[in-house]
C-alpha positions as CSV (number, residue, x, y, z in Angstrom):
1,M,-27.6,40.2,-4.1
2,L,-27.5,36.7,-5.0
3,L,-29.2,35.6,-2.0
4,L,-32.0,38.0,-2.5
5,A,-32.1,37.0,-6.2
6,S,-32.5,33.3,-5.4
7,M,-35.1,34.2,-3.0
8,L,-37.2,36.2,-5.1
9,A,-37.1,33.8,-7.9
10,I,-38.1,30.7,-5.0
11,L,-41.3,32.7,-4.1
12,C,-42.0,33.3,-7.8
13,L,-42.0,29.8,-8.3
14,F,-44.0,29.2,-5.5
15,I,-46.6,31.5,-6.1
16,R,-46.4,30.2,-9.9
17,F,-47.1,26.4,-9.3
18,Q,-49.5,27.4,-6.5
19,G,-47.9,26.9,-3.6
20,I,-49.9,29.3,-1.5
21,Q,-53.3,27.2,-2.5
22,Y,-51.4,23.8,-1.5
23,V,-50.3,25.5,2.1
24,A,-53.9,26.5,2.5
25,A,-55.7,23.0,1.6
26,Y,-53.2,21.1,4.2
27,S,-53.3,23.4,6.5
28,G,-56.2,25.1,6.6
29,N,-59.9,23.8,5.8
30,G,-58.4,21.4,3.3
31,F,-59.9,21.2,-0.3
32,A,-62.7,22.1,-2.0
33,R,-65.9,20.0,-0.7
34,N,-67.1,17.4,-3.1
35,L,-70.4,19.2,-4.6
36,P,-73.7,16.8,-4.3
37,A,-74.0,14.0,-6.7
38,L,-77.3,14.3,-9.5
39,D,-79.1,11.6,-6.9
40,A,-78.0,12.9,-3.2
41,Y,-81.6,14.8,-3.4
42,P,-83.7,13.0,-5.7
43,V,-86.7,14.8,-7.2
44,Q,-88.8,13.8,-9.9
45,G,-89.6,16.2,-12.4
46,H,-92.8,17.3,-13.5
47,G,-95.1,14.9,-15.7
48,G,-93.2,11.7,-13.5
49,T,-94.5,9.6,-11.5
50,A,-94.1,11.2,-8.2
51,T,-94.2,15.3,-8.3
52,C,-91.5,18.2,-6.8
53,T,-92.8,19.7,-3.5
54,T,-94.3,23.1,-3.7
55,S,-91.9,25.8,-2.7
56,Q,-93.3,28.9,-0.5
57,P,-92.3,32.0,-3.1
58,I,-88.5,32.7,-2.3
59,N,-87.8,36.2,-2.7
60,V,-83.9,36.7,-4.3
61,L,-81.4,39.3,-4.3
62,T,-78.1,39.4,-5.8
63,Y,-76.1,42.8,-5.4
64,N,-72.5,43.4,-6.1
65,V,-71.8,46.1,-3.4
66,M,-68.3,47.2,-4.5
67,Y,-65.8,47.7,-2.2
68,G,-67.8,46.6,0.3
69,S,-64.3,46.6,2.6
70,T,-63.1,48.7,5.8
71,F,-59.8,47.0,5.1
72,I,-60.3,48.6,1.3
73,E,-61.2,52.2,2.5
74,D,-58.3,52.1,4.9
75,M,-56.1,51.1,2.5
76,A,-57.5,54.0,0.1
77,A,-57.1,56.3,2.7
78,R,-53.4,55.3,4.0
79,F,-51.9,55.4,0.6
80,R,-53.9,56.9,-1.9
81,N,-55.4,60.1,0.1
82,G,-58.7,58.6,0.8
83,D,-59.3,58.3,-3.2
84,T,-62.0,55.6,-3.5
85,G,-62.4,55.5,-7.2
86,G,-64.6,58.5,-7.2
87,Y,-67.8,56.6,-5.3
88,L,-68.1,57.2,-1.4
89,P,-66.0,55.2,1.0
90,W,-67.9,52.1,2.5
91,S,-68.2,53.8,5.7
92,R,-70.4,56.4,3.9
93,R,-72.6,54.1,2.0
94,F,-73.1,50.6,4.1
95,P,-76.2,52.5,6.5
96,E,-78.0,52.9,3.6
97,I,-77.1,49.7,1.7
98,R,-78.2,48.3,4.6
99,Q,-81.7,49.8,4.6
100,R,-82.1,49.2,1.0
101,I,-81.7,45.7,1.7
102,A,-84.0,45.3,4.5
103,S,-86.8,46.9,2.9
104,Y,-86.3,44.1,0.1
105,A,-87.5,41.2,2.9
106,P,-85.2,38.8,0.9
107,D,-84.9,35.2,1.6
108,L,-82.1,34.6,-0.7
109,I,-78.9,37.1,-0.5
110,G,-75.7,36.7,-3.5
111,L,-73.2,39.1,-2.5
112,Q,-70.1,40.2,-4.1
113,E,-67.3,42.0,-3.6
114,T,-68.1,42.1,0.4
115,H,-64.7,41.3,2.3
116,T,-65.4,39.8,6.0
117,D,-67.8,38.9,8.0
118,T,-67.6,42.2,10.0
119,D,-68.2,43.6,6.8
120,I,-71.3,41.4,5.7
121,A,-72.6,42.3,9.4
122,L,-72.8,46.1,8.7
123,I,-75.5,45.4,5.8
124,V,-77.1,42.0,6.4
125,P,-78.4,41.3,10.1
126,Q,-76.5,38.5,11.8
127,E,-79.5,37.7,13.8
128,K,-81.7,36.7,10.9
129,Y,-79.4,35.3,8.0
130,T,-76.9,32.8,7.8
131,L,-73.7,33.5,5.8
132,V,-71.7,30.9,4.1
133,T,-68.4,32.1,2.7
134,Y,-64.6,31.1,3.3
135,H,-62.7,30.9,6.4
136,L,-58.8,29.9,6.7
137,G,-58.4,30.4,10.0
138,S,-58.5,34.5,10.9
139,F,-58.4,34.8,7.2
140,Q,-62.3,35.1,5.9
141,Y,-62.9,36.3,1.9
142,G,-66.4,37.1,1.1
143,D,-66.6,38.0,-2.6
144,A,-68.9,35.6,-3.4
145,A,-70.8,35.6,0.2
146,L,-74.6,33.9,0.2
147,L,-76.6,34.7,3.4
148,F,-80.1,32.8,3.8
149,K,-82.8,33.4,6.2
150,T,-82.2,31.1,9.3
151,S,-85.8,31.2,10.3
152,R,-86.6,29.3,7.2
153,F,-84.2,27.6,5.6
154,S,-81.9,24.9,7.4
155,L,-78.7,24.2,6.3
156,L,-77.8,20.8,5.0
157,D,-74.5,21.4,3.6
158,S,-71.9,23.7,1.7
159,G,-68.6,24.4,0.1
160,Q,-66.8,26.5,-2.6
161,L,-65.8,25.9,-5.9
162,W,-62.9,27.6,-7.1
163,L,-62.6,29.3,-10.7
164,G,-59.2,28.0,-11.4
165,P,-57.4,25.2,-13.5
166,D,-57.6,23.2,-9.8
167,P,-61.1,24.0,-8.9
168,E,-60.6,22.1,-5.3
169,L,-57.6,23.9,-4.6
170,P,-58.8,27.2,-2.1
171,L,-57.7,30.5,-2.6
172,A,-57.1,29.8,-6.7
173,L,-55.5,32.4,-8.6
174,G,-58.0,32.3,-11.7
175,F,-56.5,30.7,-15.2
176,R,-53.7,33.3,-15.6
177,P,-50.9,33.9,-13.1
178,L,-51.7,36.6,-10.2
179,A,-55.3,37.0,-11.4
180,M,-58.4,37.7,-8.6
181,I,-59.4,34.9,-6.2
182,R,-62.8,34.2,-7.4
183,Y,-64.9,31.6,-6.2
184,V,-68.4,29.5,-6.5
185,N,-69.9,29.5,-3.3
186,W,-72.6,26.8,-2.9
187,A,-75.4,25.8,0.2
188,I,-77.8,23.1,0.0
189,L,-81.0,24.8,1.9
190,R,-84.3,23.0,3.0
191,E,-87.5,25.0,3.2
192,Q,-88.4,24.1,7.2
193,A,-92.2,24.4,6.5
194,S,-92.1,22.5,2.8
195,G,-89.2,20.3,2.9
196,F,-88.6,22.0,-0.4
197,T,-84.9,21.1,-1.0
198,F,-82.7,23.1,-3.6
199,L,-79.1,24.3,-4.0
200,F,-78.7,27.7,-3.8
201,V,-75.3,29.3,-5.5
202,N,-73.6,32.2,-5.8
203,T,-70.6,33.7,-7.6
204,H,-68.3,36.5,-9.5
205,F,-66.5,35.9,-12.2
206,D,-63.7,37.7,-13.4
207,N,-63.7,40.5,-15.6
208,A,-60.9,39.3,-17.4
209,G,-61.4,37.4,-20.5
210,A,-58.5,35.0,-19.9
211,N,-60.5,34.2,-16.8
212,K,-63.8,34.3,-17.8
213,E,-63.6,32.2,-20.6
214,P,-63.1,29.1,-18.5
215,S,-64.6,30.0,-15.3
216,S,-67.8,29.7,-18.1
217,T,-67.0,26.1,-18.8
218,L,-66.3,25.1,-15.5
219,F,-69.4,26.3,-14.3
220,H,-71.5,24.5,-17.0
221,D,-70.0,21.4,-16.1
222,R,-69.5,21.8,-12.3
223,I,-72.7,23.4,-11.2
224,A,-75.4,24.2,-14.4
225,T,-75.9,20.6,-14.9
226,L,-76.8,19.7,-11.6
227,A,-80.0,21.2,-12.7
228,K,-80.7,17.8,-14.2
229,G,-81.7,16.4,-10.9
230,M,-82.1,19.2,-8.0
231,P,-83.5,22.2,-8.2
232,I,-80.8,25.6,-8.5
233,I,-81.1,29.1,-7.4
234,V,-78.2,31.2,-8.8
235,T,-77.2,34.7,-8.3
236,G,-73.9,36.3,-9.2
237,D,-71.6,38.9,-10.9
238,F,-71.1,36.8,-14.5
239,N,-69.2,39.8,-15.9
240,S,-71.5,39.1,-18.7
241,T,-74.5,39.9,-20.4
242,A,-77.4,37.6,-21.5
243,S,-76.1,38.2,-24.8
244,T,-72.8,36.8,-25.0
245,E,-72.0,33.3,-26.4
246,R,-70.2,32.9,-23.1
247,Y,-73.4,33.3,-21.1
248,R,-75.4,31.1,-23.2
249,R,-72.5,28.6,-22.3
250,F,-72.6,28.8,-18.0
251,T,-76.4,28.2,-18.3
252,G,-76.7,25.4,-20.4
253,A,-79.1,28.1,-22.9
254,D,-78.7,25.5,-25.6
255,Q,-79.8,22.3,-24.7
256,T,-83.0,21.1,-24.6
257,P,-84.7,21.9,-21.9
258,P,-82.2,24.9,-20.6
259,L,-80.6,24.5,-17.5
260,L,-80.4,27.6,-16.2
261,R,-83.0,30.3,-17.2
262,N,-83.2,33.9,-16.3
263,A,-85.8,35.4,-13.8
264,Y,-86.3,38.1,-16.0
265,T,-87.9,35.6,-18.9
266,L,-89.1,33.6,-16.3
267,A,-91.2,36.8,-15.0
268,N,-92.8,36.6,-18.7
269,E,-90.2,39.1,-19.8
270,P,-91.5,42.0,-18.3
271,A,-91.2,45.7,-20.0
272,V,-88.1,46.9,-19.4
273,T,-86.0,49.8,-21.2
274,A,-82.9,48.5,-23.0
275,T,-80.6,49.2,-20.1
276,L,-82.0,47.2,-18.2
277,H,-82.7,44.0,-20.2
278,P,-79.8,41.1,-19.3
279,D,-78.7,41.4,-22.7
280,N,-76.8,44.6,-21.2
281,R,-76.0,43.6,-17.4
282,I,-73.2,41.4,-16.0
283,D,-75.9,40.8,-12.5
284,H,-78.3,38.0,-13.1
285,I,-80.2,35.6,-11.5
286,L,-80.7,32.0,-12.7
287,A,-83.0,29.5,-12.1
288,G,-83.4,25.7,-13.1
289,G,-84.1,21.9,-12.0
290,P,-86.3,18.8,-12.9
291,C,-89.2,20.9,-11.2
292,Q,-91.1,23.9,-12.8
293,V,-90.1,27.0,-12.3
294,V,-91.9,30.7,-12.2
295,A,-90.7,33.6,-11.4
296,D,-93.7,36.3,-9.9
297,S,-91.3,39.1,-10.3
298,W,-88.1,40.7,-11.4
299,S,-86.9,43.9,-11.1
300,I,-83.3,46.4,-10.8
301,D,-83.2,48.6,-8.1
302,Q,-81.7,51.9,-10.0
303,R,-82.2,54.2,-7.0
304,P,-79.3,56.7,-6.0
305,L,-78.1,57.5,-2.4
306,G,-80.1,60.0,-0.6
307,N,-77.6,62.3,-1.4
308,G,-78.1,61.3,-5.2
309,Q,-74.8,59.8,-5.6
310,A,-74.9,56.2,-7.0
311,M,-74.7,53.3,-4.2
312,S,-72.4,51.3,-6.1
313,D,-71.0,50.6,-9.6
314,H,-74.1,47.8,-9.8
315,D,-77.8,47.8,-9.2
316,P,-79.3,45.7,-7.2
317,V,-81.6,43.0,-8.9
318,L,-84.4,41.1,-7.9
319,A,-86.7,38.3,-8.4
320,S,-89.5,36.1,-6.6
321,L,-89.4,33.0,-7.4
322,R,-91.6,29.5,-6.9
323,F,-90.8,26.3,-7.2
324,M,-94.0,23.4,-8.3
325,P,-94.8,20.2,-9.7
């Protein structure tokens, strides 16, 4: 009994002091890749001696698909008599989700609550899109997966920033013990036709205030500030509406000019019902940088599945962005 208690104590200490994360760092893919420096991809903003490269319209999608995992469905079948929280299981939802995403024809996709590469391939054709997500050997964690159209963009660099007290440590369990693993996924992309180069970011903040409050500060300091030196497009489920102080913090909204702006605002504030307004939503598409950026469109798709049930507990958010001198 004493031996068992000692082993449990050691295990708890191992987890408490991030032993799993250090093992992953030293035996797997290592520590997080450094984000690019502000001058890594120099751009002179509008009004300067040089000009920004004009991009073609970039169609962007952010979507939390809710438990997009065959593993979670299998576990529900085994231990919860198939109960998936009142929603249709993933195997019943993904065919219509795939059709819906294809109809949007997005150039950039930020997904949340997906799991493995195989799960993601069920809704986004891998022959058309390049996937960036976290791998540790055979372990795959796509909670903040991002994808881009392979025929249009080239990948220059990519990595993850972990939402925890040590952002470089992989598989961070948040800012409080045993929270959900959360990260910021990023990629430097270059538009092949124009040479327009930008940072594409996708993330999923935890829903607990103990985690999303410090995550907001970390996101501002490590991600949003990069908008001072390079164009940025951000997608994500931030578990924060645009009316919160937390949102203003991670977007740098109180700075002049703001670091990141909501695509809704960039689209000249289209008329929508109050429930669709970003002040009442937690999924956002953001953009910023030294170049001018406009949104030709912004919308939310609230259509249910064909049988009338919800496709997810979140709605897809879409925007078409353009950067110019």
